[in-house]
C-alpha positions as a Markdown table, in Angstrom:
| # | Residue | x | y | z |
|---|---|---|---|---|
| 1 | Met | 21.5 | -11.8 | -9.8 |
| 2 | Asp | 18.3 | -10.1 | -11.1 |
| 3 | Phe | 17.4 | -8.6 | -7.7 |
| 4 | Gln | 19.2 | -7.8 | -4.5 |
| 5 | Trp | 18.2 | -8.5 | -0.9 |
| 6 | Ile | 19.1 | -7.8 | 2.7 |
| 7 | Thr | 17.9 | -10.1 | 5.4 |
| 8 | Asn | 17.8 | -8.7 | 8.9 |
| 9 | Glu | 19.0 | -10.7 | 11.9 |
| 10 | Gln | 16.5 | -9.0 | 14.1 |
| 11 | Glu | 13.5 | -9.4 | 11.9 |
| 12 | Lys | 11.8 | -12.0 | 14.0 |
| 13 | Ala | 11.9 | -9.7 | 17.0 |
| 14 | Arg | 8.6 | -8.2 | 18.2 |
| 15 | Leu | 8.0 | -4.6 | 17.2 |
| 16 | Asp | 8.9 | -2.2 | 19.9 |
| 17 | Gly | 6.6 | 0.2 | 21.7 |
| 18 | Gly | 5.2 | 3.3 | 20.1 |
| 19 | Leu | 3.0 | 1.2 | 17.7 |
| 20 | Glu | 0.0 | 0.7 | 20.0 |
| 21 | Phe | -2.0 | 2.9 | 17.5 |
| 22 | Leu | -1.8 | -0.1 | 15.1 |
| 23 | Ser | -3.0 | -2.8 | 17.5 |
| 24 | Ala | -6.3 | -4.6 | 16.8 |
| 25 | Gln | -7.9 | -2.8 | 19.8 |
| 26 | Ala | -6.7 | 0.7 | 18.6 |
| 27 | Val | -7.9 | 0.3 | 15.1 |
| 28 | Lys | -11.3 | -1.2 | 15.7 |
| 29 | Pro | -13.0 | 2.2 | 14.9 |
| 30 | Val | -11.3 | 2.2 | 11.5 |
| 31 | Arg | -13.2 | -0.7 | 10.0 |
| 32 | Asp | -16.4 | 0.5 | 11.7 |
| 33 | Phe | -15.9 | 3.9 | 9.9 |
| 34 | His | -15.2 | 2.3 | 6.5 |
| 35 | Ala | -18.2 | 0.0 | 6.9 |
| 36 | Glu | -20.5 | 3.1 | 7.1 |
| 37 | Phe | -19.8 | 3.9 | 3.4 |
| 38 | Ser | -22.6 | 2.3 | 1.3 |
| 39 | Glu | -20.0 | 1.1 | -1.1 |
| 40 | Tyr | -18.1 | -0.9 | 1.5 |
| 41 | Arg | -17.6 | -4.6 | 1.1 |
| 42 | Pro | -14.7 | -6.7 | 2.4 |
| 43 | Thr | -12.4 | -7.4 | -0.5 |
| 44 | Pro | -11.9 | -11.1 | -1.4 |
| 45 | Leu | -9.3 | -13.3 | 0.3 |
| 46 | Val | -8.3 | -15.6 | -2.5 |
| 47 | Pro | -6.5 | -18.9 | -1.8 |
| 48 | Leu | -4.1 | -19.9 | -4.5 |
| 49 | Lys | -4.0 | -23.6 | -3.7 |
| 50 | Asn | -2.7 | -24.9 | -7.0 |
| 51 | Leu | 0.0 | -22.2 | -7.2 |
| 52 | Ser | 1.2 | -22.9 | -3.6 |
| 53 | Ala | 1.5 | -26.6 | -4.4 |
| 54 | Glu | 3.5 | -25.8 | -7.5 |
| 55 | Leu | 5.8 | -23.5 | -5.6 |
| 56 | Gly | 6.3 | -25.9 | -2.7 |
| 57 | Leu | 4.5 | -23.8 | -0.1 |
| 58 | Lys | 1.8 | -24.8 | 2.4 |
| 59 | Ser | -0.5 | -21.9 | 1.3 |
| 60 | Ile | -0.6 | -18.6 | -0.6 |
| 61 | Ser | -3.5 | -16.2 | 0.1 |
| 62 | Val | -4.0 | -12.9 | -1.6 |
| 63 | Lys | -6.2 | -10.0 | -0.7 |
| 64 | Asp | -7.6 | -8.6 | -3.9 |
| 65 | Glu | -7.8 | -4.8 | -3.5 |
| 66 | Ser | -8.9 | -4.2 | -7.1 |
| 67 | Leu | -12.4 | -4.5 | -5.7 |
| 68 | Arg | -12.1 | -1.9 | -3.0 |
| 69 | Met | -15.0 | 0.5 | -3.1 |
| 70 | Gly | -15.1 | 0.6 | -6.9 |
| 71 | Leu | -11.7 | 2.5 | -6.9 |
| 72 | Asn | -9.5 | -0.4 | -8.1 |
| 73 | Ser | -7.0 | 0.1 | -5.2 |
| 74 | Phe | -6.7 | 0.0 | -1.4 |
| 75 | Lys | -5.5 | 3.6 | -1.0 |
| 76 | Met | -8.9 | 5.1 | -0.1 |
| 77 | Leu | -8.8 | 3.3 | 3.2 |
| 78 | Gly | -6.0 | 5.6 | 4.4 |
| 79 | Ser | -7.2 | 8.8 | 3.0 |
| 80 | Ser | -10.8 | 8.4 | 3.9 |
| 81 | Tyr | -10.0 | 7.6 | 7.6 |
| 82 | Ala | -7.6 | 10.6 | 7.8 |
| 83 | Val | -10.2 | 12.9 | 6.4 |
| 84 | Gly | -12.8 | 11.7 | 8.9 |
| 85 | Arg | -10.4 | 12.2 | 11.8 |
| 86 | Leu | -9.5 | 15.7 | 10.5 |
| 87 | Ile | -13.1 | 16.7 | 10.3 |
| 88 | Ala | -13.8 | 15.5 | 13.8 |
| 89 | Gln | -10.7 | 17.3 | 15.1 |
| 90 | Lys | -11.7 | 20.6 | 13.4 |
| 91 | Leu | -15.1 | 20.3 | 15.0 |
| 92 | Gly | -13.6 | 19.6 | 18.4 |
| 93 | Arg | -15.6 | 16.3 | 18.5 |
| 94 | Asp | -14.7 | 12.8 | 19.6 |
| 95 | Phe | -14.3 | 10.9 | 16.4 |
| 96 | Glu | -15.7 | 7.7 | 17.8 |
| 97 | Lys | -18.9 | 9.4 | 19.0 |
| 98 | Met | -19.7 | 11.0 | 15.7 |
| 99 | Lys | -22.4 | 9.5 | 13.5 |
| 100 | Phe | -21.4 | 8.9 | 9.9 |
| 101 | Glu | -24.2 | 11.2 | 8.7 |
| 102 | Glu | -22.5 | 14.1 | 10.5 |
| 103 | Phe | -19.4 | 13.8 | 8.3 |
| 104 | Cys | -21.6 | 14.3 | 5.2 |
| 105 | Ala | -24.0 | 16.9 | 6.6 |
| 106 | Glu | -24.4 | 20.3 | 5.2 |
| 107 | Lys | -24.4 | 21.7 | 8.7 |
| 108 | Thr | -20.9 | 20.3 | 9.2 |
| 109 | Arg | -19.7 | 21.9 | 5.9 |
| 110 | Glu | -21.1 | 25.2 | 7.0 |
| 111 | Arg | -19.2 | 25.1 | 10.2 |
| 112 | Leu | -15.9 | 24.1 | 8.5 |
| 113 | Gly | -16.2 | 26.6 | 5.7 |
| 114 | Asn | -14.3 | 26.2 | 2.4 |
| 115 | Leu | -12.2 | 23.2 | 3.4 |
| 116 | Val | -9.9 | 22.0 | 0.7 |
| 117 | Phe | -7.9 | 18.8 | 1.0 |
| 118 | Ala | -4.5 | 18.6 | -0.8 |
| 119 | Thr | -2.1 | 15.8 | -1.6 |
| 120 | Ala | 0.7 | 14.6 | -3.9 |
| 121 | Thr | 0.3 | 11.2 | -5.5 |
| 122 | Asp | 1.4 | 8.7 | -8.2 |
| 123 | Gly | -2.3 | 8.0 | -8.7 |
| 124 | Asn | -4.2 | 5.8 | -6.3 |
| 125 | His | -3.8 | 7.8 | -3.1 |
| 126 | Gly | -4.9 | 10.9 | -4.9 |
| 127 | Arg | -7.9 | 9.1 | -6.4 |
| 128 | Gly | -8.9 | 7.9 | -3.0 |
| 129 | Leu | -8.6 | 11.4 | -1.4 |
| 130 | Ala | -10.6 | 13.0 | -4.3 |
| 131 | Trp | -13.3 | 10.3 | -4.0 |
| 132 | Thr | -13.6 | 10.8 | -0.2 |
| 133 | Ala | -13.6 | 14.6 | -0.4 |
| 134 | Asn | -16.3 | 14.5 | -3.2 |
| 135 | Arg | -18.3 | 11.9 | -1.3 |
| 136 | Leu | -18.4 | 14.1 | 1.8 |
| 137 | Gly | -19.0 | 17.4 | 0.0 |
| 138 | Tyr | -15.5 | 19.0 | 0.0 |
| 139 | Ser | -13.0 | 20.1 | -2.6 |
| 140 | Ser | -9.6 | 18.6 | -3.3 |
| 141 | Val | -6.4 | 19.5 | -5.1 |
| 142 | Val | -4.0 | 16.7 | -6.3 |
| 143 | Phe | -0.5 | 17.1 | -7.5 |
| 144 | Leu | 1.1 | 14.3 | -9.6 |
| 145 | Pro | 4.7 | 13.8 | -10.7 |
| 146 | Lys | 6.0 | 14.0 | -14.3 |
| 147 | Gly | 5.2 | 11.0 | -16.4 |
| 148 | Ser | 1.9 | 10.2 | -14.6 |
| 149 | Ser | -0.5 | 8.1 | -16.6 |
| 150 | Glu | -3.2 | 10.2 | -18.3 |
| 151 | Glu | -5.8 | 7.6 | -17.2 |
| 152 | Arg | -4.8 | 7.9 | -13.6 |
| 153 | Val | -5.0 | 11.7 | -13.8 |
| 154 | Arg | -8.4 | 11.5 | -15.5 |
| 155 | Asn | -9.7 | 9.2 | -12.8 |
| 156 | Ile | -8.7 | 11.7 | -10.1 |
| 157 | Ala | -10.3 | 14.6 | -12.0 |
| 158 | Asn | -13.5 | 12.6 | -12.5 |
| 159 | Asn | -13.8 | 12.5 | -8.7 |
| 160 | Gly | -14.0 | 16.2 | -8.5 |
| 161 | Ala | -10.3 | 17.1 | -7.8 |
| 162 | Gln | -8.3 | 19.9 | -9.4 |
| 163 | Thr | -5.2 | 18.2 | -10.8 |
| 164 | Phe | -1.7 | 19.4 | -11.5 |
| 165 | Val | 0.9 | 17.3 | -13.3 |
| 166 | Thr | 4.4 | 18.7 | -12.4 |
| 167 | Asp | 7.7 | 18.5 | -14.1 |
| 168 | Arg | 9.3 | 16.9 | -11.0 |
| 169 | Asn | 9.7 | 13.4 | -9.5 |
| 170 | Tyr | 7.4 | 12.2 | -6.7 |
| 171 | Asp | 9.3 | 13.5 | -3.7 |
| 172 | Asp | 9.9 | 16.9 | -5.3 |
| 173 | Thr | 6.2 | 17.0 | -6.1 |
| 174 | Val | 5.4 | 16.4 | -2.5 |
| 175 | Arg | 7.5 | 19.4 | -1.5 |
| 176 | Leu | 5.8 | 21.6 | -4.2 |
| 177 | Met | 2.4 | 20.6 | -2.9 |
| 178 | Ile | 3.4 | 21.4 | 0.7 |
| 179 | Gly | 4.4 | 24.9 | -0.3 |
| 180 | Glu | 1.2 | 25.5 | -2.3 |
| 181 | Ala | -1.0 | 24.1 | 0.5 |
| 182 | Ser | 0.7 | 26.5 | 3.0 |
| 183 | Arg | 0.1 | 29.5 | 0.7 |
| 184 | Asn | -3.5 | 28.6 | 0.0 |
| 185 | Gly | -4.6 | 27.3 | 3.4 |
| 186 | Trp | -5.3 | 23.8 | 2.2 |
| 187 | Gln | -5.4 | 20.8 | 4.5 |
| 188 | Ile | -2.7 | 18.3 | 3.6 |
| 189 | Val | -3.5 | 14.6 | 3.6 |
| 190 | Gln | -0.2 | 13.0 | 2.8 |
| 191 | Asp | 0.9 | 9.4 | 3.5 |
| 192 | Thr | 4.4 | 10.2 | 4.4 |
| 193 | Ser | 5.7 | 12.0 | 7.4 |
| 194 | Trp | 8.2 | 14.9 | 8.0 |
| 195 | Glu | 9.2 | 17.0 | 10.9 |
| 196 | Gly | 6.1 | 18.5 | 12.5 |
| 197 | Tyr | 3.8 | 16.3 | 10.3 |
| 198 | Gly | 3.1 | 12.9 | 11.8 |
| 199 | Glu | -0.5 | 12.7 | 13.0 |
| 200 | Val | -2.2 | 12.4 | 9.6 |
| 201 | Pro | 0.3 | 9.8 | 8.3 |
| 202 | Arg | -0.5 | 7.8 | 11.4 |
| 203 | Trp | -4.2 | 8.0 | 10.7 |
| 204 | Ile | -3.5 | 6.9 | 7.1 |
| 205 | Met | -1.6 | 3.9 | 8.4 |
| 206 | Gln | -4.5 | 3.0 | 10.7 |
| 207 | Gly | -6.8 | 3.3 | 7.7 |
| 208 | Tyr | -4.9 | 0.5 | 5.9 |
| 209 | Thr | -5.4 | -1.9 | 8.8 |
| 210 | Thr | -9.0 | -2.6 | 7.5 |
| 211 | Ile | -7.3 | -5.0 | 5.1 |
| 212 | Ala | -5.7 | -6.9 | 8.0 |
| 213 | Ser | -8.8 | -6.8 | 10.1 |
| 214 | Glu | -10.8 | -8.3 | 7.2 |
| 215 | Phe | -8.2 | -11.0 | 6.7 |
| 216 | Leu | -8.6 | -12.2 | 10.4 |
| 217 | Ser | -12.3 | -12.6 | 9.9 |
| 218 | Gln | -12.1 | -14.2 | 6.5 |
| 219 | Ala | -9.3 | -16.6 | 7.5 |
| 220 | Ala | -11.3 | -17.8 | 10.5 |
| 221 | Glu | -14.4 | -18.4 | 8.4 |
| 222 | Glu | -12.6 | -20.0 | 5.5 |
| 223 | Gly | -10.0 | -22.1 | 7.4 |
| 224 | Ile | -7.0 | -20.2 | 6.0 |
| 225 | Pro | -3.9 | -20.5 | 8.3 |
| 226 | Ala | -2.2 | -17.6 | 10.0 |
| 227 | Pro | 0.5 | -16.2 | 7.8 |
| 228 | Thr | 4.1 | -17.2 | 8.5 |
| 229 | His | 5.3 | -14.7 | 5.9 |
| 230 | Leu | 4.1 | -11.3 | 4.7 |
| 231 | Phe | 5.3 | -10.0 | 1.4 |
| 232 | Leu | 4.6 | -6.3 | 1.4 |
| 233 | Gln | 5.1 | -3.5 | -1.2 |
| 234 | Ala | 6.7 | -0.3 | -0.1 |
| 235 | Gly | 6.6 | 3.2 | -1.6 |
| 236 | Val | 7.0 | 5.5 | 1.4 |
| 237 | Gly | 6.3 | 2.5 | 3.6 |
| 238 | Ser | 3.0 | 3.4 | 5.3 |
| 239 | Phe | 1.2 | 0.4 | 4.0 |
| 240 | Ala | 4.1 | -2.0 | 4.9 |
| 241 | Val | 4.5 | -0.8 | 8.4 |
| 242 | Ala | 0.7 | -0.8 | 9.1 |
| 243 | Met | 0.4 | -4.4 | 8.0 |
| 244 | Ala | 3.6 | -5.6 | 9.7 |
| 245 | Ala | 2.6 | -4.0 | 13.0 |
| 246 | Phe | -1.0 | -5.2 | 13.0 |
| 247 | Phe | -0.1 | -8.8 | 12.2 |
| 248 | Arg | 2.7 | -9.0 | 14.7 |
| 249 | Ala | 0.4 | -7.6 | 17.4 |
| 250 | Ala | -2.3 | -10.1 | 16.3 |
| 251 | Phe | 0.1 | -13.1 | 16.5 |
| 252 | Pro | 2.6 | -12.2 | 19.2 |
| 253 | Ser | 3.7 | -15.8 | 19.9 |
| 254 | Ala | 4.4 | -16.6 | 16.3 |
| 255 | Pro | 4.9 | -13.3 | 14.4 |
| 256 | Pro | 5.2 | -13.6 | 10.6 |
| 257 | Arg | 8.4 | -12.8 | 8.8 |
| 258 | Val | 8.1 | -9.5 | 7.0 |
| 259 | Ile | 9.6 | -9.1 | 3.5 |
| 260 | Val | 9.4 | -5.6 | 2.0 |
| 261 | Val | 9.6 | -5.4 | -1.8 |
| 262 | Glu | 10.5 | -2.3 | -3.9 |
| 263 | Pro | 11.4 | -1.3 | -7.5 |
| 264 | Asn | 15.1 | -1.1 | -7.9 |
| 265 | Lys | 14.7 | 2.4 | -9.4 |
| 266 | Ala | 13.1 | 3.6 | -6.2 |
| 267 | Asp | 14.5 | 1.3 | -3.5 |
| 268 | Cys | 14.8 | 3.7 | -0.6 |
| 269 | Phe | 14.3 | 1.1 | 2.1 |
| 270 | Tyr | 16.7 | -1.4 | 0.6 |
| 271 | Arg | 19.4 | 1.4 | 0.3 |
| 272 | Ser | 18.6 | 2.6 | 3.8 |
| 273 | Ala | 19.2 | -0.9 | 5.1 |
| 274 | Glu | 22.4 | -1.2 | 3.1 |
| 275 | Gln | 23.7 | 2.1 | 4.4 |
| 276 | Gly | 22.6 | 1.6 | 7.9 |
| 277 | Gly | 20.5 | 4.8 | 8.0 |
| 278 | Met | 17.6 | 6.5 | 6.2 |
| 279 | Thr | 18.8 | 7.1 | 2.6 |
| 280 | Ala | 17.0 | 8.8 | -0.2 |
| 281 | Val | 17.0 | 7.8 | -3.9 |
| 282 | Gly | 17.1 | 10.6 | -6.4 |
| 283 | Gly | 16.5 | 10.9 | -10.1 |
| 284 | Asp | 13.4 | 10.2 | -12.2 |
| 285 | Leu | 12.3 | 7.1 | -10.2 |
| 286 | Asp | 11.0 | 5.8 | -13.6 |
| 287 | Ser | 9.7 | 2.4 | -12.6 |
| 288 | Ile | 6.5 | 1.0 | -14.1 |
| 289 | Met | 5.5 | 0.4 | -10.5 |
| 290 | Ala | 4.2 | 4.0 | -10.3 |
| 291 | Gly | 2.6 | 3.6 | -6.9 |
| 292 | Leu | 5.9 | 2.5 | -5.4 |
| 293 | Ser | 8.1 | 5.1 | -7.2 |
| 294 | Cys | 9.0 | 7.0 | -4.0 |
| 295 | Gly | 12.6 | 8.0 | -3.3 |
| 296 | Glu | 12.3 | 8.9 | 0.4 |
| 297 | Pro | 11.1 | 6.6 | 3.2 |
| 298 | Ser | 8.6 | 7.8 | 5.7 |
| 299 | Pro | 10.6 | 8.3 | 8.9 |
| 300 | Ile | 7.8 | 6.6 | 10.9 |
| 301 | Ala | 7.9 | 3.6 | 8.6 |
| 302 | Trp | 11.7 | 3.4 | 8.5 |
| 303 | Ser | 12.0 | 3.6 | 12.3 |
| 304 | Val | 10.0 | 0.4 | 12.6 |
| 305 | Leu | 10.9 | -1.6 | 9.5 |
| 306 | Lys | 14.7 | -1.1 | 9.8 |
| 307 | Asp | 14.8 | -3.7 | 12.6 |
| 308 | Ser | 11.9 | -5.9 | 11.6 |
| 309 | Ala | 12.0 | -6.7 | 7.9 |
| 310 | Ala | 14.0 | -8.1 | 5.1 |
| 311 | Phe | 14.3 | -5.9 | 2.0 |
| 312 | Leu | 14.2 | -6.9 | -1.7 |
| 313 | Ser | 15.0 | -4.5 | -4.6 |
| 314 | Val | 13.7 | -5.8 | -7.9 |
| 315 | Pro | 13.5 | -4.8 | -11.6 |
| 316 | Asp | 10.3 | -4.0 | -13.4 |
| 317 | Trp | 10.1 | -7.4 | -15.2 |
| 318 | Val | 9.6 | -9.1 | -11.8 |
| 319 | Thr | 6.2 | -7.3 | -11.3 |
| 320 | Ala | 5.3 | -8.0 | -15.0 |
| 321 | Arg | 5.9 | -11.7 | -14.2 |
| 322 | Gly | 3.6 | -11.4 | -11.2 |
| 323 | Met | 0.9 | -9.7 | -13.3 |
| 324 | Arg | 0.9 | -12.5 | -15.9 |
| 325 | Met | 0.8 | -15.2 | -13.2 |
| 326 | Tyr | -2.2 | -13.6 | -11.5 |
| 327 | Ser | -3.9 | -13.3 | -14.9 |
| 328 | Ala | -3.2 | -16.9 | -16.0 |
| 329 | Pro | -3.7 | -18.9 | -12.7 |
| 330 | Cys | -2.9 | -22.5 | -12.1 |
| 331 | Gly | -5.7 | -25.0 | -12.4 |
| 332 | Asp | -8.9 | -23.7 | -10.9 |
| 333 | Asp | -7.2 | -21.0 | -8.8 |
| 334 | Arg | -9.2 | -17.7 | -9.2 |
| 335 | Arg | -7.9 | -15.1 | -11.6 |
| 336 | Val | -6.8 | -11.8 | -10.0 |
| 337 | Val | -6.4 | -8.6 | -12.0 |
| 338 | Ser | -3.3 | -7.1 | -10.5 |
| 339 | Gly | -1.5 | -3.9 | -11.7 |
| 340 | Glu | 2.1 | -3.0 | -11.8 |
| 341 | Ser | 2.3 | -2.1 | -8.1 |
| 342 | Gly | 0.0 | -4.9 | -7.0 |
| 343 | Ala | 1.8 | -7.9 | -8.5 |
| 344 | Val | 5.5 | -7.4 | -7.6 |
| 345 | Thr | 5.3 | -9.5 | -4.4 |
| 346 | Leu | 4.0 | -12.5 | -6.3 |
| 347 | Gly | 6.6 | -12.1 | -8.9 |
| 348 | Ala | 9.3 | -12.0 | -6.3 |
| 349 | Leu | 7.9 | -14.9 | -4.3 |
| 350 | Ser | 7.7 | -17.2 | -7.4 |
| 351 | Leu | 11.3 | -16.5 | -8.4 |
| 352 | Ile | 12.6 | -17.2 | -4.9 |
| 353 | Met | 10.8 | -20.5 | -4.8 |
| 354 | Gln | 11.6 | -21.6 | -8.4 |
| 355 | Arg | 15.1 | -20.4 | -9.3 |
| 356 | Gly | 18.3 | -21.9 | -8.0 |
| 357 | Glu | 20.2 | -18.6 | -7.8 |
| 358 | Tyr | 17.8 | -17.4 | -5.1 |
| 359 | Ala | 18.2 | -20.6 | -2.9 |
| 360 | Pro | 20.2 | -18.7 | -0.3 |
| 361 | Leu | 17.4 | -16.1 | 0.0 |
| 362 | Lys | 14.8 | -18.9 | 0.2 |
| 363 | Glu | 16.7 | -20.5 | 3.0 |
| 364 | Ala | 17.4 | -17.3 | 4.9 |
| 365 | Leu | 13.7 | -16.4 | 4.8 |
| 366 | Gly | 12.7 | -20.0 | 5.9 |
| 367 | Leu | 10.3 | -20.5 | 2.9 |
| 368 | Asp | 9.4 | -24.1 | 2.5 |
| 369 | Gly | 6.4 | -26.6 | 2.6 |
| 370 | Thr | 5.4 | -25.3 | 6.1 |
| 371 | Ser | 5.1 | -21.7 | 5.0 |
| 372 | Ser | 1.8 | -19.8 | 4.7 |
| 373 | Val | 2.3 | -16.6 | 2.7 |
| 374 | Leu | 0.0 | -13.6 | 2.6 |
| 375 | Leu | 0.1 | -11.3 | -0.4 |
| 376 | Val | -1.9 | -8.1 | -1.0 |
| 377 | Ser | -2.6 | -7.2 | -4.6 |
| 378 | Thr | -2.8 | -3.5 | -3.8 |
| 379 | Glu | -4.3 | -2.4 | -7.1 |
| 380 | Gly | -6.0 | -3.7 | -10.2 |
| 381 | Asp | -5.6 | -2.4 | -13.8 |
| 382 | Thr | -5.4 | 1.3 | -12.7 |
| 383 | Cys | -3.8 | 2.0 | -16.1 |
| 384 | Arg | -5.5 | -0.3 | -18.5 |
| 385 | Glu | -3.2 | 0.6 | -21.4 |
| 386 | Met | -0.1 | -0.4 | -19.4 |
| 387 | Tyr | -1.9 | -3.5 | -18.1 |
| 388 | Arg | -2.7 | -4.8 | -21.6 |
| 389 | Arg | 0.8 | -4.0 | -22.9 |
| 390 | Ile | 2.3 | -6.1 | -20.1 |
| 391 | Val | -0.3 | -9.0 | -19.9 |
| 392 | Trp | -1.4 | -9.1 | -23.6 |
| 393 | Glu | 1.7 | -8.0 | -25.4 |
| 394 | Gly | 4.4 | -9.4 | -23.1 |
| 395 | Glu | 6.3 | -6.1 | -22.4 |
| 396 | Tyr | 8.9 | -6.4 | -19.7 |
| 397 | Gly | 8.9 | -10.1 | -20.3 |
| 398 | Ser | 12.3 | -11.3 | -18.9 |
| 399 | Ala | 15.5 | -10.4 | -17.3 |
| 400 | Ala | 17.0 | -9.7 | -20.7 |
| 401 | Glu | 14.7 | -6.8 | -21.2 |
């Protein structure tokens, strides 16, 4: 087998309490906040009609996050909302009653003083934070793990951040950043949680729900059916749990199946499910899926997804397959530019539907001609050199590689 899976007998169960903060009612202010940015436009919801017919599915729809705010990734949705909430909190103001101009105002910056936002990132989250901080007139410091793409580092620096590439993997880089932020009085904006640090990660999760909120509006306008299956990427799991919780709250009588997909070199959710408890993955975490190369689940995300999702652990060539499929669409399906972390769910879905060795998984997930699948291409060509090597030159082309 080229990848491994665990299906969960409880995965059709409704998500338990404690997730009201991700309901449609709770997150309405999120999209309203994002819409105040002049750069805001809903990202396209792309129906892949010809591909769904070829794979034997009722429908496949993909949210194309390569067009998010000119940043080539969805990540700014979380970081920007968290920054907004932090500013309101530090001012002692009600976030929902603040006008957008106040977040950007010189008077606000004078009250808050030399506020510096800090994070650790594989690229996209840091770029989103740097962009937001710069847009609102603040400073940022971004730490990246060893092996980070020079282009991704440059994109962060070009948005005004001070950048540091460490000699550590992602999770150890997070720990280094925490120590430096504590010593320097920086405000941490991190998308994973730890003991005593949960409020900001929850705001970041809420920020991601703008994707789901847009889907509901677009699907109603374009006649796209409600999803029966969500294929969701996981790094630390904040995106996956936000999407899973929102959609299950939105469709309580027919909640979609949730399938979490990870690189096999950083498959902390798969291994946690296998071990029956939260489990970390060590080592270099050297997958080409840089945005998913996280070795430790967010405790918040794990507490939810452990009983409500199936887990797939896949090698790098699976996402390379997805990137090429998006780039060379079937018939008149629209082309999507999808990067290494964006395309893994399409690669996995196509293999499940087309290869006999995955028939047991296909059956277990209930994927057939009645299934409507929602994918999120979470990034575009955030490293253009790698994108061209994979799509043009055929690197990571098959299981044999």
